[in-house]
KOLDRENMAR-548863 format. One record per residue (C-alpha): x, y, z. Coordinates in steps of 0.25 Angstrom, whole numbers, padded with zeros to 4 digits, always signed. Example, Ala and Ser with C-alpha at 12.3 -4.5 7.8 and 13.67 -1.06 7.14 Angstrom:
% KOLDRENMAR-548863
+0049-0018+0031
+0055-0004+0029
//
This chain:
% KOLDRENMAR-548863
+0000-0001+0000
+0005+0014-0004
+0007+0024+0006
-0004+0035+0007
+0001+0050+0009
-0009+0061+0011
-0007+0075+0006
-0015+0088+0006
-0013+0088-0009
-0008+0081-0021
-0004+0085-0034
-0004+0075-0046
+0007+0082-0057
+0018+0091-0053
+0016+0101-0064
+0024+0115-0063
+0011+0122-0057
+0010+0111-0047
+0023+0110-0044
+0028+0125-0043
+0014+0130-0037
+0003+0121-0033
+0011+0111-0024
+0020+0120-0017
+0009+0129-0014
-0001+0117-0009
+0012+0114-0001
+0015+0128+0005
+0001+0128+0010
+0003+0115+0019
-0004+0105+0009
+0005+0092+0009
+0005+0090-0006
+0009+0079-0016
+0013+0080-0030
+0014+0070-0039
+0021+0069-0052
+0024+0056-0061
+0035+0063-0070
+0042+0076-0070
+0038+0087-0060
+0035+0101-0067
+0023+0096-0076
+0021+0097-0091
+0026+0111-0092
+0041+0109-0086
+0043+0094-0091
+0036+0093-0105
+0029+0106-0109
+0032+0120-0107
+0047+0119-0102
+0053+0108-0111
+0044+0114-0124
+0048+0128-0122
+0062+0124-0121
+0062+0117-0134
+0054+0127-0141
+0067+0136-0137
+0077+0126-0142
+0068+0127-0155
+0068+0141-0157
+0083+0142-0155
+0083+0133-0168
+0073+0141-0174
+0080+0153-0173
+0093+0148-0177
+0089+0143-0189
+0083+0158-0192
+0097+0164-0188
+0100+0169-0202
+0087+0177-0201
+0093+0185-0192
+0107+0186-0199
+0113+0176-0190
+0121+0164-0197
+0121+0149-0189
+0124+0135-0192
+0112+0126-0197
+0104+0124-0184
+0102+0110-0179
+0094+0106-0166
+0100+0095-0156
+0086+0090-0150
+0093+0082-0139
+0100+0096-0135
+0086+0102-0136
+0079+0091-0128
+0091+0092-0118
+0089+0107-0116
+0073+0105-0114
+0077+0094-0103
+0085+0104-0095
+0075+0114-0095
+0064+0104-0090
+0073+0098-0080
+0077+0111-0073
+0061+0115-0072
+0058+0102-0068
+0068+0102-0058
+0064+0116-0052
+0049+0110-0052
+0054+0098-0043
+0062+0107-0035
+0049+0115-0032
+0042+0104-0026
+0055+0097-0018
+0055+0110-0012
+0040+0111-0008
+0037+0106+0006
+0024+0099+0006
+0025+0093-0008
+0027+0077-0010
+0031+0074-0026
+0028+0060-0029
+0034+0055-0043
+0024+0047-0048
+0010+0045-0055
-0003+0048-0048
-0017+0042-0049
-0029+0044-0040
-0035+0031-0032
-0045+0041-0025
-0050+0056-0025
-0039+0060-0015
-0029+0049-0017
-0017+0046-0028
-0008+0035-0030
+0006+0039-0035
+0014+0029-0042
+0027+0033-0038
+0037+0033-0050
+0047+0027-0041
+0038+0016-0036
+0027+0015-0028
+0013+0022-0026
+0010+0031-0017
-0005+0035-0012
-0007+0049-0009
-0019+0056-0004
-0024+0071-0004
-0037+0079-0002
-0032+0088-0013
-0026+0083-0025
-0021+0091-0039
-0021+0084-0053
-0010+0091-0061
-0005+0080-0071
-0005+0088-0084
-0008+0083-0097
+0001+0074-0108
+0001+0073-0123
-0012+0068-0130
-0009+0056-0139
-0021+0055-0150
-0026+0043-0156
-0021+0041-0170
-0021+0027-0177
-0006+0022-0177
+0000+0033-0168
+0004+0022-0157
+0014+0016-0168
+0022+0028-0170
+0032+0037-0160
+0025+0049-0155
+0031+0061-0148
+0023+0071-0138
+0025+0084-0133
+0034+0077-0122
+0042+0067-0129
+0044+0076-0142
+0053+0083-0133
+0063+0074-0128
+0066+0071-0144
+0082+0072-0145
+0081+0072-0160
+0075+0080-0170
+0062+0075-0179
+0064+0075-0192
+0050+0077-0194
+0039+0078-0183
+0025+0077-0185
+0017+0083-0174
+0002+0079-0171
-0006+0091-0166
-0005+0106-0168
-0008+0110-0153
+0002+0120-0145
+0012+0106-0142
+0011+0102-0157
+0014+0117-0162
+0026+0119-0152
+0033+0106-0156
+0031+0108-0171
+0037+0122-0171
+0049+0117-0161
+0053+0105-0169
+0051+0112-0182
+0062+0122-0177
+0070+0111-0172
+0070+0106-0186
+0061+0095-0187
+0051+0095-0198
+0037+0095-0191
+0023+0092-0196
+0011+0096-0187
-0002+0087-0188
-0015+0095-0182
-0028+0091-0183
-0036+0105-0180
-0037+0116-0191
-0026+0124-0184
-0014+0122-0174
-0016+0126-0160
-0032+0123-0161
-0035+0131-0148
-0030+0143-0153
-0035+0155-0162
-0034+0152-0175
-0026+0163-0180
-0016+0159-0169
-0015+0145-0173
-0013+0150-0188
-0001+0159-0184
+0005+0146-0177
+0003+0139-0188
+0010+0147-0198
+0022+0149-0189
+0023+0133-0188
+0022+0132-0203
+0032+0145-0205
+0042+0136-0196
+0040+0124-0205
+0030+0115-0199
+0020+0107-0207
+0006+0109-0201
-0005+0100-0205
-0019+0105-0200
-0032+0098-0199
-0024+0084-0200
-0029+0072-0195
-0019+0062-0191
-0025+0048-0194
-0014+0038-0193
+0002+0038-0188
+0011+0027-0192
+0027+0023-0192
+0032+0022-0205
+0042+0012-0209
+0054+0021-0208
+0050+0025-0193
+0044+0038-0196
+0028+0042-0192
+0018+0043-0201
+0005+0050-0199
-0008+0050-0208
-0014+0063-0209
-0027+0069-0214
-0029+0083-0217
-0039+0091-0223
-0033+0091-0237
-0027+0077-0236
-0030+0063-0231
-0021+0053-0226
-0007+0062-0227
+0005+0056-0222
+0015+0063-0212
+0027+0056-0209
+0036+0062-0198
+0048+0056-0188
+0042+0060-0176
+0026+0063-0170
+0022+0072-0161
+0009+0072-0153
+0005+0085-0151
-0011+0082-0149
-0013+0088-0136
-0013+0084-0122
-0021+0078-0111
-0023+0077-0097
-0014+0068-0089
-0025+0061-0080
-0025+0047-0085
-0017+0040-0075
-0023+0048-0063
-0034+0038-0061
-0043+0050-0060
-0055+0041-0059
-0052+0035-0045
-0052+0049-0040
-0065+0053-0048
-0058+0065-0054
-0065+0068-0068
-0059+0070-0081
-0064+0075-0096
-0063+0066-0109
-0048+0070-0110
-0043+0067-0097
-0043+0081-0090
-0047+0081-0077
-0060+0090-0075
-0060+0102-0065
-0067+0113-0061
-0063+0129-0061
-0056+0126-0046
-0048+0114-0053
-0057+0104-0044
-0059+0091-0051
-0071+0082-0049
-0066+0077-0036
-0065+0087-0025
-0050+0090-0021
-0044+0085-0034
-0039+0097-0043
-0034+0096-0057
-0025+0107-0063
-0016+0110-0076
-0017+0101-0088
-0023+0090-0083
-0037+0097-0084
-0036+0098-0098
-0033+0113-0100
-0023+0119-0107
-0010+0115-0106
-0002+0125-0099
+0005+0129-0087
-0002+0141-0082
-0014+0135-0081
-0010+0123-0072
-0004+0136-0064
-0017+0143-0063
-0024+0130-0060
-0013+0127-0048
-0017+0142-0043
-0031+0140-0043
-0031+0126-0036
-0021+0131-0025
-0030+0144-0023
-0042+0135-0021
-0034+0124-0012
-0025+0134-0003
-0034+0147-0003
-0047+0142-0003
-0049+0150-0017
-0060+0148-0028
-0050+0149-0039
-0054+0144-0052
-0047+0142-0067
-0057+0152-0072
-0050+0166-0077
-0037+0157-0081
-0033+0165-0093
-0032+0178-0084
-0024+0168-0075
-0015+0162-0085
-0011+0176-0090
-0007+0181-0076
+0001+0169-0072
+0008+0170-0085
+0013+0184-0082
+0016+0179-0069
+0024+0168-0073
+0033+0177-0085
+0033+0190-0079
+0044+0197-0071
+0050+0190-0059
+0046+0177-0065
+0034+0178-0057
+0025+0165-0053
+0012+0161-0057
+0008+0166-0042
+0014+0179-0043
+0027+0174-0035
+0042+0171-0041
+0042+0160-0050
+0047+0147-0044
+0054+0146-0059
+0060+0160-0059
+0074+0155-0057
+0072+0147-0071
+0076+0156-0083
+0067+0154-0096
+0078+0155-0105
+0078+0141-0106
+0064+0140-0113
+0066+0154-0120
+0063+0153-0135
+0079+0159-0136
+0074+0172-0141
+0072+0179-0128
+0057+0174-0128
+0055+0169-0114
+0046+0157-0111
+0038+0159-0096
+0041+0148-0085
+0035+0138-0093
+0042+0139-0105
+0028+0145-0112
+0026+0155-0122
+0018+0166-0116
+0007+0165-0127
+0002+0152-0121
-0005+0155-0110
-0013+0166-0117
-0018+0158-0128
-0018+0145-0126
-0031+0137-0124
-0026+0122-0125
-0021+0112-0133
-0027+0105-0146
-0022+0096-0158
//
């Protein structure tokens, strides 16, 4: 029988918001808190999202500018890209920020970090299958689910027979794809298409909708399309992929129907699946707790972030909202305000709140989302800057994202 431990709060998922704000603040208020993480502290933003992608975008921009050096009257040797070094630079940046977040938890008195996978055994109890072996039983009157989202894999005949990449695994390549096929034209597909084209790959992007960035205004999407085509990216819109297969020489072949042609064959060396993300709830055994989800697995919550079970809350991407760190930061603020201050905060008015949070995050003095000194103020954003003086915010993301982003679509 596993040993059972009682806590005031259990937080499942060590995202940036949970690590830097929620758990330390709960602990400071005297709440004995358990934080459960099955892989890496820091969540999507630090490990497989904002930080690594913007670091690689910076490398791609340097390659792009170097190839255009002659336009500025500068002569250079032929430009080559060493993907192994690009990857190592990305890993170094991620390790630095991940280590910082781990340090925050180590210094937070009253927070215990359990490295393992959590599953509910009841409305107020979870089992943690520890990474180093064994099972730890935990109970708490307050449980917060913050497990984020994962890449979605579409159902396409033959897809299981070919090797595919997702938004995480593509950043681990140490050689440059000769011809990268990208399935999906949302923000993930757009970002990687330009990145790898600037590295030197031939890139073809297949989008089922009539425009890229399906939830953006048509004029914005059209301008993005024009920019990508100017970069030399082949774009297929209103294209439906009906089959995937491996050729005799080991390449990947897709059968694609477009408005003008059926059964068009596309052949490439690599295939990136960029068809959106889905909430990471499948392993939580939510039925054991009676927690309701929608048809996509997203946890249903109220404006106060309450699930269908009293005392159980959900924050961030796991609710099916935009994959955006500032959303998670606002969520944890709403949650701890209600838990600790007896407030009646809600997620309404998020646009105004996000604008205010972004200004505090990127303004003078490195202010934190709550107005205090940023816990990462000691880290310069030069590591994820674009190389021409344009600075990224602490999560390495362009300012325009918080202004207009409303979600991801294929």
